[in-house]
Backbone as numpy.savetxt, mean C-alpha at the origin, in Angstrom:
# Nx Ny Nz CAx CAy CAz Cx Cy Cz
-26.73 -12.25 -12.92 -25.40 -11.96 -12.38 -25.38 -10.57 -11.74
-24.92 -10.49 -10.51 -24.80 -9.21 -9.82 -23.32 -8.89 -9.60
-22.92 -7.71 -10.07 -21.53 -7.27 -9.98 -21.46 -6.00 -9.14
-20.61 -6.01 -8.12 -20.37 -4.82 -7.29 -18.93 -4.37 -7.51
-18.75 -3.06 -7.58 -17.44 -2.48 -7.87 -17.05 -1.53 -6.74
-15.84 -1.71 -6.19 -15.34 -0.82 -5.13 -14.35 0.18 -5.71
-14.57 1.49 -5.39 -13.69 2.57 -5.82 -13.38 3.49 -4.64
-12.32 4.28 -4.78 -12.09 5.34 -3.80 -12.75 6.63 -4.28
-12.57 7.71 -3.52 -13.27 8.96 -3.84 -12.82 9.54 -5.17
-11.55 9.35 -5.52 -11.02 9.93 -6.76 -11.61 9.25 -7.98
-11.51 7.92 -8.03 -11.98 7.21 -9.21 -13.50 7.19 -9.32
-14.19 7.43 -8.20 -15.65 7.54 -8.26 -16.09 8.91 -8.75
-15.14 9.86 -8.88 -15.46 11.18 -9.42 -15.80 12.22 -8.40
-15.55 11.95 -7.12 -15.88 12.93 -6.08 -14.83 14.03 -5.97
-13.57 13.69 -6.26 -12.49 14.66 -6.11 -11.24 13.97 -5.58
-10.21 14.76 -5.30 -8.93 14.22 -4.88 -8.73 14.24 -3.38
-7.55 14.69 -2.95 -7.20 14.67 -1.54 -8.12 15.53 -0.68
-8.70 16.56 -1.30 -9.56 17.45 -0.51 -10.82 16.76 -0.02
-11.20 15.64 -0.62 -12.38 14.89 -0.19 -12.00 13.45 0.20
-10.72 13.24 0.56 -10.28 11.90 0.96 -10.94 11.43 2.25
-11.56 12.34 2.98 -12.27 11.97 4.20 -13.71 11.54 3.97
-14.11 11.35 2.71 -15.48 10.95 2.38 -15.85 9.61 3.01
-17.00 9.59 3.67 -17.49 8.35 4.30 -17.94 7.36 3.22
-18.17 6.09 3.59 -18.61 5.11 2.60 -19.82 5.59 1.80
-19.78 5.34 0.50 -20.85 5.78 -0.39 -21.29 4.63 -1.28
-22.49 4.78 -1.83 -23.08 3.74 -2.67 -23.78 4.39 -3.85
-23.44 3.94 -5.06 -23.99 4.51 -6.28 -24.64 3.42 -7.12
-25.68 3.77 -7.84 -26.32 2.81 -8.75 -25.56 2.78 -10.06
-25.21 1.59 -10.51 -24.55 1.44 -11.79 -23.06 1.73 -11.74
-22.44 1.77 -12.91 -20.98 1.96 -12.97 -20.57 3.41 -12.79
-19.34 3.60 -12.33 -18.75 4.94 -12.20 -17.26 4.84 -12.52
-16.71 5.87 -13.08 -15.27 5.91 -13.36 -14.82 4.70 -14.16
-13.84 3.93 -13.66 -13.35 2.75 -14.39 -14.44 1.71 -14.63
-15.53 1.80 -13.86 -16.63 0.87 -14.08 -17.21 0.97 -15.47
-17.14 2.16 -16.06 -17.63 2.31 -17.44 -16.73 1.57 -18.41
-15.43 1.51 -18.09 -14.52 0.72 -18.89 -14.79 -0.77 -18.75
-15.22 -1.20 -17.56 -15.60 -2.60 -17.37 -16.83 -2.94 -18.21
-17.76 -2.01 -18.30 -18.95 -2.22 -19.14 -18.52 -2.46 -20.58
-17.63 -1.62 -21.08 -17.14 -1.76 -22.46 -16.41 -3.07 -22.66
-15.81 -3.59 -21.57 -15.08 -4.86 -21.66 -15.98 -6.07 -21.43
-17.27 -5.83 -21.16 -18.21 -6.93 -21.06 -18.66 -7.30 -19.66
-18.29 -6.49 -18.66 -18.72 -6.77 -17.28 -19.29 -5.49 -16.69
-20.60 -5.43 -16.52 -21.26 -4.21 -16.09 -21.53 -4.21 -14.59
-20.92 -3.30 -13.82 -21.24 -3.21 -12.38 -22.69 -2.77 -12.17
-23.38 -3.48 -11.31 -24.75 -3.11 -10.96 -24.76 -2.01 -9.90
-23.81 -2.09 -8.98 -23.71 -1.12 -7.88 -22.23 -0.78 -7.69
-21.97 0.50 -7.45 -20.62 0.95 -7.11 -20.62 1.38 -5.64
-19.71 0.81 -4.88 -19.54 1.23 -3.49 -18.13 1.78 -3.33
-17.90 2.54 -2.29 -16.56 3.08 -2.11 -16.41 3.83 -0.81
-15.21 4.41 -0.64 -14.90 5.15 0.57 -13.69 6.03 0.29
-13.63 7.18 0.96 -12.46 8.04 0.86 -11.24 7.36 1.47
-10.08 7.57 0.85 -8.86 6.90 1.31 -8.55 7.21 2.77
-8.62 8.49 3.14 -8.31 8.87 4.53 -9.34 8.30 5.49
-10.62 8.36 5.09 -11.67 7.88 5.98 -11.47 6.40 6.27
-11.17 5.61 5.24 -10.97 4.18 5.47 -9.78 3.95 6.39
-8.69 4.69 6.17 -7.51 4.51 6.98 -7.72 4.89 8.44
-8.53 5.93 8.67 -8.73 6.43 10.03 -9.88 5.75 10.76
-10.82 5.18 9.99 -12.01 4.56 10.60 -12.25 3.19 9.94
-11.20 2.37 9.89 -11.28 1.12 9.14 -12.42 0.23 9.59
-12.56 0.01 10.88 -13.58 -0.92 11.37 -14.99 -0.44 11.02
-15.25 0.85 11.23 -16.58 1.39 10.94 -16.86 1.38 9.44
-15.87 1.80 8.64 -16.06 1.82 7.19 -16.29 0.42 6.66
-15.51 -0.53 7.15 -15.66 -1.91 6.70 -17.02 -2.46 7.07
-17.52 -2.10 8.25 -18.84 -2.57 8.67 -19.93 -2.10 7.71
-19.86 -0.84 7.30 -20.86 -0.30 6.37 -20.75 -0.99 5.01
-19.53 -1.10 4.50 -19.32 -1.70 3.17 -19.76 -3.16 3.15
-19.42 -3.89 4.19 -19.80 -5.30 4.24 -21.31 -5.47 4.42
-21.93 -4.50 5.10 -23.39 -4.53 5.22 -24.06 -4.44 3.86
-23.51 -3.57 3.01 -24.04 -3.47 1.65 -23.77 -4.75 0.85
-22.59 -5.31 1.02 -22.26 -6.56 0.31 -23.21 -7.67 0.73
-23.48 -7.78 2.03 -24.39 -8.82 2.52 -25.80 -8.62 1.95
-26.18 -7.36 1.80 -27.51 -7.07 1.25 -27.59 -7.41 -0.23
-26.53 -7.09 -0.98 -26.55 -7.24 -2.42 -26.24 -8.67 -2.87
-25.53 -9.44 -2.03 -25.09 -10.81 -2.36 -24.59 -10.92 -3.81
-23.52 -10.20 -4.13 -23.04 -10.21 -5.51 -22.42 -11.55 -5.91
-22.36 -11.76 -7.21 -21.69 -12.94 -7.74 -20.18 -12.70 -7.84
-19.79 -11.44 -7.88 -18.37 -11.11 -7.89 -18.20 -9.67 -7.42
-17.10 -9.40 -6.72 -16.72 -8.04 -6.32 -15.46 -7.66 -7.08
-15.47 -6.48 -7.67 -14.29 -5.93 -8.34 -13.75 -4.79 -7.48
-12.46 -4.81 -7.19 -11.83 -3.75 -6.40 -10.77 -3.05 -7.24
-10.97 -1.76 -7.44 -9.98 -0.97 -8.16 -10.24 -0.93 -9.66
-9.14 -0.79 -10.45 -7.73 -0.92 -10.08 -7.21 0.26 -9.25
-6.33 -0.06 -8.31 -5.75 0.97 -7.44 -4.34 1.34 -7.84
-3.75 0.62 -8.81 -2.41 0.91 -9.32 -1.41 1.02 -8.17
-0.64 2.13 -8.07 0.38 2.25 -7.04 -0.06 3.00 -5.80
-1.35 3.28 -5.66 -1.83 4.02 -4.49 -1.83 3.12 -3.26
-1.05 3.51 -2.23 -0.94 2.68 -1.04 -2.21 2.62 -0.23
-2.83 3.77 0.05 -4.05 3.79 0.88 -5.20 3.10 0.17
-5.40 3.44 -1.10 -6.47 2.83 -1.89 -6.24 1.33 -2.03
-4.98 0.95 -2.32 -4.68 -0.47 -2.46 -4.94 -1.24 -1.18
-4.56 -0.63 -0.04 -4.79 -1.29 1.24 -6.28 -1.50 1.47
-7.10 -0.48 1.20 -8.54 -0.61 1.38 -9.10 -1.71 0.49
-8.63 -1.77 -0.76 -9.08 -2.83 -1.67 -8.71 -4.20 -1.11
-7.49 -4.33 -0.59 -7.04 -5.61 -0.06 -7.83 -6.06 1.15
-8.08 -5.13 2.08 -8.83 -5.47 3.29 -10.26 -5.88 2.94
-10.91 -5.10 2.07 -12.28 -5.44 1.68 -12.31 -6.78 0.95
-11.34 -7.01 0.08 -11.27 -8.28 -0.65 -11.14 -9.45 0.31
-10.30 -9.29 1.33 -10.11 -10.36 2.31 -11.42 -10.73 3.01
-12.14 -9.70 3.48 -13.37 -9.96 4.23 -14.48 -10.49 3.34
-14.57 -9.99 2.10 -15.60 -10.48 1.18 -15.26 -11.90 0.73
-13.97 -12.16 0.49 -13.57 -13.51 0.11 -13.91 -14.53 1.18
-13.80 -14.12 2.44 -14.14 -15.02 3.54 -15.63 -15.36 3.55
-16.43 -14.55 2.88 -17.86 -14.83 2.76 -18.16 -15.75 1.58
-17.13 -16.20 0.89 -17.32 -17.12 -0.23 -17.66 -16.43 -1.54
-17.46 -15.11 -1.60 -17.76 -14.35 -2.82 -16.46 -14.12 -3.58
-16.40 -14.44 -4.88 -15.18 -14.21 -5.66 -14.85 -12.72 -5.73
-13.55 -12.40 -5.69 -13.09 -11.02 -5.74 -11.96 -10.91 -6.76
-12.03 -9.89 -7.61 -10.94 -9.56 -8.52 -10.48 -8.14 -8.21
-9.19 -7.96 -8.01 -8.62 -6.64 -7.77 -7.47 -6.43 -8.73
-6.95 -5.20 -8.76 -5.80 -4.88 -9.62 -4.97 -3.81 -8.94
-3.67 -4.05 -8.86 -2.75 -3.12 -8.19 -1.32 -3.53 -8.52
-0.35 -2.72 -8.10 1.05 -3.09 -8.29 1.38 -4.29 -7.39
2.29 -5.14 -7.83 2.62 -6.32 -7.02 3.15 -6.00 -5.63
3.75 -4.79 -5.44 4.27 -4.43 -4.12 3.32 -3.55 -3.33
2.07 -3.45 -3.78 1.07 -2.68 -3.03 0.77 -3.34 -1.69
0.52 -2.55 -0.64 0.14 -3.16 0.64 -1.16 -3.94 0.56
-1.95 -3.67 -0.47 -3.20 -4.40 -0.63 -3.01 -5.86 -0.95
-1.87 -6.21 -1.56 -1.60 -7.61 -1.88 -1.48 -8.43 -0.60
-0.70 -7.94 0.35 -0.57 -8.65 1.63 -1.87 -8.61 2.42
-2.55 -7.43 2.38 -3.79 -7.28 3.16 -4.87 -8.24 2.69
-4.87 -8.61 1.41 -5.92 -9.48 0.88 -5.77 -10.92 1.35
-4.57 -11.29 1.80 -4.30 -12.65 2.31 -4.75 -13.74 1.34
-4.58 -13.48 0.06 -4.89 -14.49 -0.95 -6.35 -14.62 -1.28
-7.20 -13.74 -0.76 -8.64 -13.86 -1.00 -9.06 -13.37 -2.37
-8.22 -12.56 -3.02 -8.59 -11.97 -4.30 -7.70 -12.48 -5.42
-8.25 -12.51 -6.62 -7.46 -12.69 -7.82 -6.94 -11.30 -8.20
-5.65 -11.05 -7.98 -5.10 -9.71 -8.16 -4.34 -9.64 -9.48
-4.83 -8.75 -10.35 -4.18 -8.52 -11.65 -3.08 -7.49 -11.44
-1.83 -7.81 -11.79 -0.74 -6.83 -11.60 -0.85 -5.66 -12.57
-0.51 -4.47 -12.07 -0.57 -3.26 -12.89 0.73 -2.48 -12.76
0.87 -1.44 -13.57 1.92 -0.46 -13.37 1.53 0.47 -12.24
2.38 1.48 -12.00 2.16 2.35 -10.84 1.16 3.47 -11.09
0.76 3.70 -12.35 -0.18 4.79 -12.62 -1.26 4.35 -13.59
-2.19 5.27 -13.87 -3.38 4.92 -14.64 -3.13 4.73 -16.13
-1.88 4.86 -16.55 -1.58 4.69 -17.98 -1.98 3.30 -18.48
-2.00 2.32 -17.56 -2.35 0.96 -17.97 -3.82 0.62 -17.82
-4.68 1.62 -17.61 -6.10 1.36 -17.37 -6.74 0.56 -18.51
-6.53 0.97 -19.74 -7.17 0.29 -20.87 -6.70 -1.15 -21.02
-5.48 -1.42 -20.62 -4.95 -2.78 -20.72 -5.50 -3.69 -19.65
-5.61 -3.15 -18.42 -5.95 -4.01 -17.29 -7.46 -4.27 -17.18
-8.30 -3.33 -17.61 -9.75 -3.51 -17.44 -10.29 -4.74 -18.18
-9.87 -5.01 -19.42 -10.37 -6.25 -20.05 -9.96 -7.52 -19.31
-8.78 -7.52 -18.71 -8.35 -8.70 -17.95 -9.23 -8.87 -16.71
-9.50 -7.75 -16.02 -10.38 -7.80 -14.85 -11.77 -8.29 -15.25
-12.29 -7.75 -16.34 -13.65 -8.11 -16.78 -13.73 -9.59 -17.13
-12.70 -10.10 -17.80 -12.71 -11.52 -18.19 -12.68 -12.42 -16.96
-11.75 -12.14 -16.03 -11.66 -12.94 -14.81 -12.95 -12.83 -14.00
-13.43 -11.60 -13.82 -14.63 -11.38 -13.02 -15.84 -12.07 -13.60
-15.99 -12.01 -14.92 -17.13 -12.65 -15.57 -17.12 -14.16 -15.40
-15.95 -14.76 -15.55 -15.87 -16.21 -15.41 -16.10 -16.65 -13.97
-15.54 -15.89 -13.02 -15.76 -16.24 -11.62 -17.23 -16.11 -11.23
-17.87 -15.04 -11.71 -19.29 -14.84 -11.41 -20.16 -15.94 -11.98
-19.72 -16.52 -13.10 -20.49 -17.58 -13.75 -20.14 -18.96 -13.23
-19.20 -19.01 -12.29 -18.82 -20.28 -11.72 -17.87 -21.09 -12.59
-17.25 -20.45 -13.58 -16.33 -21.17 -14.46 -14.96 -21.27 -13.81
-14.20 -22.25 -14.24 -12.88 -22.48 -13.68 -11.90 -21.43 -14.16
-10.99 -21.05 -13.28 -9.92 -20.13 -13.61 -8.61 -20.87 -13.45
-7.72 -20.72 -14.42 -6.47 -21.45 -14.43 -5.46 -20.92 -13.42
-4.26 -21.45 -13.48 -3.18 -21.07 -12.57 -2.72 -19.64 -12.85
-2.04 -19.02 -11.87 -1.60 -17.63 -12.04 -0.76 -17.39 -13.29
0.19 -18.30 -13.58 1.03 -18.08 -14.75 0.28 -18.28 -16.05
-0.87 -18.93 -16.00 -1.71 -19.09 -17.19 -2.64 -17.91 -17.39
-3.15 -17.37 -16.29 -4.20 -16.34 -16.36 -3.67 -14.92 -16.17
-2.45 -14.77 -15.60 -1.89 -13.43 -15.47 -2.18 -12.74 -14.15
-2.75 -13.45 -13.16 -2.95 -12.83 -11.85 -1.82 -13.25 -10.91
-1.68 -12.55 -9.79 -0.61 -12.83 -8.85 -0.89 -14.12 -8.08
0.14 -14.87 -7.72 -0.08 -16.08 -6.91 -0.82 -15.75 -5.62
-1.75 -16.63 -5.24 -2.59 -16.37 -4.08 -2.12 -17.11 -2.84
-1.02 -17.85 -2.94 -0.51 -18.62 -1.81 -1.52 -19.65 -1.32
-2.30 -20.15 -2.27 -3.26 -21.21 -1.95 -2.80 -22.47 -2.68
-2.62 -23.54 -1.94 -2.15 -24.79 -2.52 -3.29 -25.80 -2.58
-3.46 -26.38 -3.74 -4.49 -27.40 -3.92 -3.80 -28.71 -4.30
-4.27 -29.78 -3.75 -3.74 -31.09 -4.09 -4.35 -31.57 -5.40
-3.49 -31.92 -6.34 -3.95 -32.46 -7.62 -3.07 -33.64 -7.98
-3.61 -34.55 -8.77 -2.84 -35.69 -9.26 -2.13 -35.28 -10.54
-0.81 -35.28 -10.50 -0.03 -34.88 -11.67 0.50 -36.08 -12.46
0.48 -37.24 -11.83 1.04 -38.39 -12.51 2.55 -38.45 -12.45
3.15 -37.55 -11.65 4.60 -37.50 -11.54 4.98 -37.41 -10.06
6.07 -38.01 -9.69 6.49 -38.02 -8.28 7.09 -36.67 -7.89
7.19 -36.45 -6.57 7.82 -35.23 -6.08 9.27 -35.12 -6.52
9.97 -36.27 -6.60 11.37 -36.25 -7.03 11.48 -35.75 -8.47
10.58 -36.18 -9.32 10.62 -35.73 -10.72 10.33 -34.24 -10.83
9.36 -33.78 -10.03 9.04 -32.34 -10.07 10.20 -31.53 -9.52
10.88 -32.04 -8.50 12.03 -31.33 -7.93 13.15 -31.20 -8.95
13.39 -32.27 -9.71 14.42 -32.20 -10.75 14.05 -31.17 -11.81
12.77 -31.11 -12.17 12.32 -30.10 -13.14 12.58 -28.69 -12.63
12.33 -28.47 -11.34 12.57 -27.15 -10.76 14.05 -26.79 -10.77
14.90 -27.76 -10.44 16.34 -27.51 -10.45 16.81 -27.17 -11.87
16.36 -27.95 -12.83 16.76 -27.70 -14.22 16.25 -26.34 -14.70
15.04 -25.99 -14.27 14.49 -24.69 -14.67 15.32 -23.55 -14.08
15.75 -23.71 -12.81 16.57 -22.67 -12.18 17.92 -22.56 -12.87
18.50 -23.67 -13.26 19.76 -23.63 -13.98 19.61 -22.92 -15.32
18.40 -22.96 -15.84 18.13 -22.30 -17.12 17.66 -20.86 -16.94
17.65 -20.37 -15.65 17.28 -18.98 -15.39 15.84 -18.77 -14.99
15.03 -19.83 -14.96 13.62 -19.73 -14.57 13.51 -20.03 -13.08
13.69 -19.00 -12.24 13.70 -19.18 -10.80 12.26 -19.13 -10.29
11.78 -20.22 -9.76 10.42 -20.27 -9.25 10.36 -21.31 -8.15
9.24 -21.36 -7.47 9.09 -22.32 -6.38 7.63 -22.72 -6.26
7.41 -23.86 -5.68 6.03 -24.30 -5.48 5.44 -23.71 -4.21
6.27 -23.14 -3.34 5.80 -22.60 -2.07 6.25 -21.14 -1.98
5.31 -20.22 -1.81 5.66 -18.80 -1.72 6.24 -18.49 -0.35
7.22 -17.57 -0.28 7.82 -17.23 1.02 6.85 -16.46 1.89
7.04 -16.52 3.19 6.22 -15.77 4.13 6.85 -14.41 4.39
6.08 -13.51 4.96 6.58 -12.18 5.27 7.03 -12.10 6.73
7.87 -11.10 7.00 8.37 -10.91 8.35 7.33 -10.23 9.23
7.37 -10.54 10.52 6.56 -9.84 11.52 7.53 -9.19 12.50
7.48 -7.88 12.60 8.42 -7.15 13.46 7.79 -6.94 14.83
8.38 -7.47 15.88 7.80 -7.29 17.22 7.96 -5.85 17.70
7.03 -5.40 18.51 7.12 -4.05 19.08 8.23 -3.99 20.11
8.99 -2.91 20.15 10.07 -2.80 21.15 9.52 -2.51 22.54
10.35 -2.70 23.54 9.97 -2.34 24.90 9.89 -0.82 25.04
9.04 -0.30 25.92 8.97 1.15 26.14 10.31 1.70 26.62
10.57 2.96 26.28 11.80 3.62 26.74 11.71 3.83 28.25
12.73 3.41 28.96 12.69 3.45 30.42 12.69 4.87 30.96
13.53 5.74 30.40 13.65 7.11 30.93 13.98 8.06 29.79
12.97 8.72 29.25 13.17 9.64 28.14 14.04 10.83 28.52
14.08 11.17 29.78 14.82 12.36 30.20 16.32 12.23 29.95
16.79 11.01 29.76 18.21 10.80 29.49 18.40 10.07 28.16
17.42 10.25 27.24 17.44 9.53 25.96 17.64 10.50 24.80
18.50 10.11 23.86 18.65 10.86 22.61 17.56 10.42 21.65
16.86 11.39 21.07 15.71 11.15 20.20 16.07 11.52 18.76
15.59 10.77 17.81 15.84 11.07 16.39 14.53 11.20 15.64
14.56 11.96 14.54 13.41 12.14 13.66 13.68 11.42 12.34
12.74 10.55 11.95 12.84 9.81 10.69 11.49 9.93 9.99
11.50 10.10 8.67 10.23 10.25 7.95 10.28 9.54 6.61
9.13 9.03 6.15 9.02 8.51 4.79 8.15 9.44 3.95
8.03 10.69 4.38 7.16 11.66 3.71 7.88 12.46 2.63
9.10 12.09 2.29 9.80 12.76 1.20 10.20 14.18 1.50
10.47 14.49 2.77 10.83 15.85 3.15 12.33 16.07 2.91
12.65 17.08 2.09 14.03 17.36 1.70 14.25 18.86 1.66
15.50 19.31 1.61 15.75 20.74 1.41 15.16 21.23 0.10
14.80 22.50 0.05 14.20 23.08 -1.15 15.05 22.77 -2.38
14.38 22.37 -3.44 15.05 22.04 -4.68 15.51 20.61 -4.79
15.34 19.83 -3.70 15.72 18.42 -3.70 17.12 18.22 -4.26
18.13 18.80 -3.59 19.49 18.80 -4.15 20.08 17.42 -4.36
19.66 16.42 -3.57 20.23 15.08 -3.70 19.35 14.14 -4.51
18.30 14.71 -5.12 17.43 13.99 -6.06 16.79 12.75 -5.44
16.16 12.92 -4.28 15.40 11.82 -3.70 14.23 11.48 -4.63
14.07 10.21 -5.04 12.93 9.86 -5.91 11.61 10.16 -5.21
10.64 10.63 -5.98 9.34 10.95 -5.41 8.49 9.71 -5.18
8.86 8.60 -5.80 8.18 7.32 -5.60 9.17 6.20 -5.90
8.88 5.02 -5.40 9.74 3.86 -5.64 11.18 4.20 -5.26
11.35 4.66 -4.02 12.65 5.17 -3.58 13.73 4.08 -3.63
14.92 4.51 -4.01 16.07 3.60 -4.01 17.16 4.08 -3.05
16.81 5.06 -2.21 17.81 5.60 -1.28 17.11 6.29 -0.13
17.88 6.52 0.95 17.43 7.37 2.04 18.52 8.42 2.26
18.15 9.54 2.86 19.07 10.66 3.02 19.05 11.15 4.46
20.11 11.82 4.87 20.15 12.46 6.19 20.50 13.93 6.00
19.90 14.79 6.85 20.19 16.22 6.79 20.39 16.76 8.20
21.32 17.71 8.37 21.67 18.19 9.71 20.56 19.04 10.34
20.47 18.93 11.66 19.50 19.72 12.43 20.19 20.62 13.46
21.50 20.61 13.51 22.21 21.45 14.47 21.89 22.92 14.26
21.38 23.56 15.30 21.02 24.98 15.22 19.73 25.26 14.49
19.00 24.23 14.05 17.73 24.41 13.33 16.58 24.25 14.32
15.71 25.25 14.42 14.62 25.22 15.41 13.29 24.81 14.81
13.14 24.97 13.48 11.85 24.68 12.85 12.07 24.33 11.40
11.16 23.57 10.82 11.23 23.20 9.40 10.58 24.31 8.59
11.34 25.32 8.24 10.81 26.48 7.53 10.43 26.11 6.10
9.27 26.61 5.61 8.88 26.33 4.22 9.83 26.95 3.20
10.63 27.92 3.62 11.63 28.48 2.73 12.83 27.56 2.57
12.98 26.61 3.49 14.15 25.74 3.48 13.84 24.29 3.13
12.58 23.84 3.37 12.26 22.43 3.16 10.96 22.28 2.36
10.84 21.13 1.70 9.64 20.80 0.94 9.48 19.28 0.90
8.31 18.82 0.48 8.09 17.39 0.27 8.02 17.11 -1.22
8.72 16.04 -1.65 8.67 15.62 -3.06 7.92 14.31 -3.20
7.20 13.91 -2.18 6.45 12.66 -2.16 5.35 12.69 -3.23
5.22 11.61 -4.01 4.24 11.57 -5.10 2.94 10.88 -4.70
2.81 10.47 -3.44 1.64 9.69 -3.06 0.54 10.45 -2.36
0.70 11.76 -2.15 -0.36 12.55 -1.52 -0.22 14.00 -1.95
-1.26 14.79 -1.70 -1.24 16.22 -2.02 -0.35 16.92 -1.00
0.78 17.48 -1.47 1.77 18.04 -0.56 1.53 19.52 -0.25
0.42 20.07 -0.69 0.19 21.51 -0.51 0.29 21.92 0.95
-0.50 21.28 1.82 -0.50 21.66 3.24 0.86 21.37 3.88
1.49 20.27 3.47 2.80 19.93 4.04 3.85 20.96 3.67
3.80 21.46 2.44 4.80 22.43 2.01 4.53 23.82 2.59
3.30 24.07 3.01 3.02 25.33 3.72 3.69 25.33 5.09
3.81 24.15 5.69 4.46 24.02 7.00 5.08 22.63 7.09
6.35 22.46 6.69 6.98 21.14 6.71 7.07 20.50 8.10
6.81 21.28 9.17 6.75 20.67 10.50 5.62 19.66 10.59
4.66 19.71 9.69 3.59 18.72 9.66 4.12 17.35 9.25
5.26 17.32 8.58 5.89 16.07 8.18 7.00 15.66 9.13
7.84 16.63 9.49 8.93 16.41 10.43 8.71 17.38 11.58
8.12 16.95 12.71 7.64 17.86 13.75 8.76 18.49 14.58
9.68 19.15 13.90 10.85 19.69 14.57 10.47 20.77 15.58
9.50 21.63 15.23 9.14 22.72 16.15 8.63 22.17 17.48
7.76 21.17 17.43 7.20 20.58 18.66 8.28 19.84 19.44
9.17 19.14 18.73 10.21 18.39 19.42 11.22 19.32 20.09
11.55 20.42 19.42 12.46 21.39 20.05 11.85 21.96 21.33
10.54 22.19 21.31 9.86 22.70 22.50 9.95 21.69 23.64
9.73 20.41 23.32 9.83 19.35 24.34 11.26 19.21 24.84
12.21 19.41 23.94 13.62 19.32 24.33 13.97 20.41 25.34
13.50 21.63 25.07 13.77 22.74 25.99 13.12 22.53 27.35
12.00 21.82 27.36 11.29 21.56 28.61 11.88 20.36 29.37
12.89 19.71 28.77 13.52 18.59 29.45 12.73 17.30 29.40
11.80 17.16 28.44 10.99 15.95 28.36 11.79 14.76 27.84
12.89 15.03 27.14 13.81 13.97 26.74 15.22 14.56 26.75
16.23 13.68 26.58 17.61 14.12 26.72 18.02 15.18 25.73
18.12 14.78 24.46 18.45 15.73 23.42 18.03 15.17 22.07
17.97 16.07 21.06 17.59 15.65 19.71 18.86 15.31 18.93
18.81 14.22 18.20 19.93 13.80 17.35 20.23 14.89 16.33
21.48 14.96 15.90 21.94 16.07 15.07 21.48 15.98 13.61
20.83 14.89 13.22 20.38 14.73 11.83 18.95 14.18 11.82
18.20 14.50 10.75 16.95 13.77 10.50 17.13 12.96 9.23
16.35 11.86 9.13 16.50 10.89 8.04 15.21 10.87 7.23
15.34 10.77 5.91 14.15 10.90 5.07 14.23 9.98 3.85
13.07 9.50 3.42 12.92 8.79 2.16 11.48 8.99 1.71
11.09 8.41 0.58 9.69 8.50 0.12 9.13 7.09 0.06
8.05 6.88 0.78 7.53 5.52 0.94 6.68 5.02 -0.20
6.12 5.89 -1.02 5.15 5.46 -2.02 5.80 4.54 -3.06
5.18 3.37 -3.27 5.63 2.37 -4.26 6.96 1.73 -3.91
7.54 2.03 -2.77 8.81 1.42 -2.41 8.57 -0.03 -1.98
9.22 -1.00 -2.61 8.99 -2.41 -2.24 9.32 -2.67 -0.77
8.64 -3.63 -0.20 8.83 -3.95 1.22 10.28 -4.33 1.51
10.89 -5.11 0.63 12.27 -5.54 0.85 13.21 -4.34 0.87
12.98 -3.38 -0.02 13.82 -2.18 -0.05 13.62 -1.36 1.21
12.37 -1.18 1.61 12.08 -0.41 2.82 12.69 -1.07 4.05
12.65 -2.40 4.11 13.25 -3.11 5.24 14.76 -2.88 5.29
15.38 -2.86 4.11 16.82 -2.59 4.06 17.12 -1.17 4.54
16.28 -0.20 4.12 16.45 1.17 4.61 16.39 1.19 6.14
15.41 0.49 6.69 15.24 0.49 8.14 16.45 -0.06 8.86
17.00 -1.16 8.34 18.19 -1.74 8.97 19.38 -0.79 8.90
19.54 -0.13 7.75 20.68 0.78 7.58 20.57 2.00 8.49
19.38 2.60 8.52 19.19 3.78 9.37 19.33 3.40 10.84
18.73 2.26 11.22 18.79 1.82 12.62 20.23 1.59 13.06
21.05 1.02 12.19 22.45 0.78 12.54 23.17 2.09 12.81
22.89 3.10 11.99 23.53 4.40 12.20 23.04 5.04 13.48
21.75 4.92 13.77 21.20 5.52 14.99 21.76 4.83 16.24
21.90 3.52 16.17 22.48 2.81 17.32 23.92 3.27 17.58
24.68 3.46 16.50 26.07 3.88 16.68 26.15 5.29 17.27
25.08 6.08 17.10 25.03 7.43 17.68 24.37 7.44 19.05
24.08 6.25 19.59 23.47 6.10 20.91 22.07 6.74 20.97
21.34 6.66 19.87 19.95 7.11 19.84 19.08 6.03 20.49
18.21 6.45 21.43 17.42 5.48 22.15 15.96 5.41 21.75
15.48 6.37 20.94 14.09 6.39 20.52 13.97 7.18 19.22
12.95 6.85 18.43 12.74 7.49 17.13 11.27 7.89 17.01
11.06 9.09 16.49 9.72 9.48 16.05 9.69 9.29 14.55
8.89 8.33 14.08 8.81 7.99 12.65 7.49 8.53 12.10
7.57 9.45 11.16 6.37 10.06 10.60 6.18 9.63 9.17
4.92 9.45 8.78 4.57 9.08 7.41 3.52 10.00 6.86
2.84 9.54 5.82 1.85 10.39 5.17 0.45 9.91 5.50
């Protein structure tokens, strides 16, 4: 049995955000959480990985290197993570899982149910749900090891509600001995009893790109960010993760995002550089310069902010609709949306 384990730079022991640009790497044996997998009965033979920023900025090249190693090693199972609530790490796990799964290799990953990696995997991985931080490491590793070991050995794995992994949106035809009408009645009765479920998972929305702005010189521009940028002290208590609100702050008479006046409370990245110069999150200084040069009509009187880390897609979509409605009422014709 050959087991390959994918980690990011942090869990592999290289360091944090300061080395997030690390190119794909390959290590012999287990590293970081891989040692916990060994204790749980599944020993990684090879650990591969990539820095979160490097994967995000060079996805095609990084994926090519990682898949080259996978093709060489021909593992019986790939383990990704756990990535918990990390968006960049989770996304990388999901993308790699999708491509490896397409090669017919079983994949087990672990992350929060609202991680972008869940959608990115497109059902290719058996994803074990986790909490948002590493506090659940000891609980989740035995589940990963058990699933991974059985998949590597070619043993059958039960349904999601039996095994504890997230639904994969894969439907298999089986003989149940019961008609569709009988199953439908069971579902209705279950819903009446508070057990809301369905045999078909819902699909996600696809947002079309808007048309280009016809004439910026007569357009009002707005600044919106999910980087958690707020006035010093976070007076309105914007959550640092799993946001449940968005906020607006005035920009009238403000020429730059001074570090004495603004900070980031985002919990998903190292905010040191951002707090040294908050214009890196909300590029007010550059936009004011363009405004003075007449490159666009004028800047909207407020900027809008929330924190994107761990925020469910449905909640974020609601934020977008609410902010967009307010911007339309203010005759804003274009938005610069900045993230982390």
